[in-house]
Structure formats: C-alpha cells, structure tokens
N, C-alpha and C positions, 0 to 999 in steps of 0.2 A: 735648840737653835739659838743663835746669838741675837741679841736685841740691843739697838743703839740706846745708850743712856745719856751721854753728854758729849757734845761736839767741842773739840779743843781748838779748832781754827779760830784765830783772833782772840784767844784767851791768854792772859799774861801767865808767865811761868809760876808766879806766886799763887795765883788763883788755882791753877792746875795742881800744884803741890798741895794746896789746902784741901781740894776735893779728894785727891789720892789718899792723903793721910786719914781723912774722915771715913772714906770707904774701907780702908784697911782696918781702922779701929772697929768698924761695924762688921768686919769679916765678910764683906760682900765679895763674891767670886766674880771677878771682872778681868778683862784684858784690854790692852791699848793698841791702837794703830797710829802710825805717824803720818805726816804729810808727804813723806817720801823725799827722794833726792830733789825733785823739781818743785816741790811744794804745791802740787795740784791734787794730791789724794786727800781723803778725809781723815784728819787727825781726830780721834774720838776715843771715848771709853765705852766699851761694850760689855753687856752682861753675858756670861757664858750660858746661863739658863734663863730662858724667856719667862718662866714661871715666877721668877724673883722680881720682875719688873715693877709691879705695883708697890712693893715694899721699898725697893731701891729708889723709885721715883719720889716717894714720900721723904725718904732720907735725903735725897739730893735737894729737894725743895728746902729742907731744914738747913742743909749745908750752905745753900746759896743765901739764905737769910742770915746765917752766921757770918758769911763772907761779907755781905753788905754792911753788917754792923761793924766788922773789923775795919773795913775801908772807911766808914764814917768816923771811927775813932782815930784813925791815922791817915788823914787826907794827904794827897800828893801836893807838895808845895807848888805854888804858881811861879811864873818867871819873876815877878816882882819880889816875892818872898825869897827866892834864891839870890836875887841881886842884893837884898838887904842883909842876908846871912853872910855872903862872901862876895863883896863888890869887886875886890881886886881880881879874884879868880874869874868872875863873870866877864869883866872888861877884857882881861887877857885872852879869854876864850874867843870873844868877839873879834879881837884884833887878829888872832891866829886864823880864824875863819876867813876874815877879809883878805889876809895875806895869801892864803891858799887859793882863794878864788881869783885874786889879782894875778898870781903867778900862773894859774891855769889859763887865764884869758889873754895875758900879755902877748904870747906868740901869735895869736890870731889877729890882734890889733895891728901888728907890724906887717902882716901879709896884705892888708888892704890899703896901705899908704903908698905903695909903689905904683 
C-alpha cells in the first residue's frame, strides 16, 4: 500500500527537483501526484511500498538538511540588492507596472465624472 512521504504543495520547483534527484540517486521506489487542473488536489511524493517508509523518511530528513544548507549558501537576493545590481531595469519595471495599473484604472475614472 502507498504511503505519503513528502507534500509538494507550496514547495518551489527547485526544492522539488532537489528531492526527486536525491530519491532517484538512492533508488527509492516512489511516484508523484499533481495538484490537478484546479490546484485543489494533493501534490505529493508517495512511496509505492509502505515498508520502505522508515528508511525513506530518514533519507528525506537528510535531503531536507542538505537543501537547507544549499539555500543558506545561495540566499535569495532582497529587493534592495536587486535594485543595486540593476537599478535601471528595476526602475523601468516599476514604471511599466505603474503604467499598466494606470491604463487599467483610467476607463473607470472617466465613468464616475459624468
């Protein structure tokens, strides 16, 4: 009987790929379910054989420790860091966002002046 090993809902694609690669390297027999078309199902990694759960769980704990170390070594840049790396691109993106919002709201503003 199948046993739930790891829920993928809310997990980044990078982390999910990291887990998949490590499980494949360890030759763990698993399968995956997706969120489905509407995103309401359980996306998860399941063990095909329930008897392998203890070993797979220990392996998954080690995988998550490795992932945490990987994330610590390569942190996600903050908004301030992104601004200092590419200030022109950052400012142009903000201008584009403001223009799109302005163009989206402009027709509604004219409707209330009459």
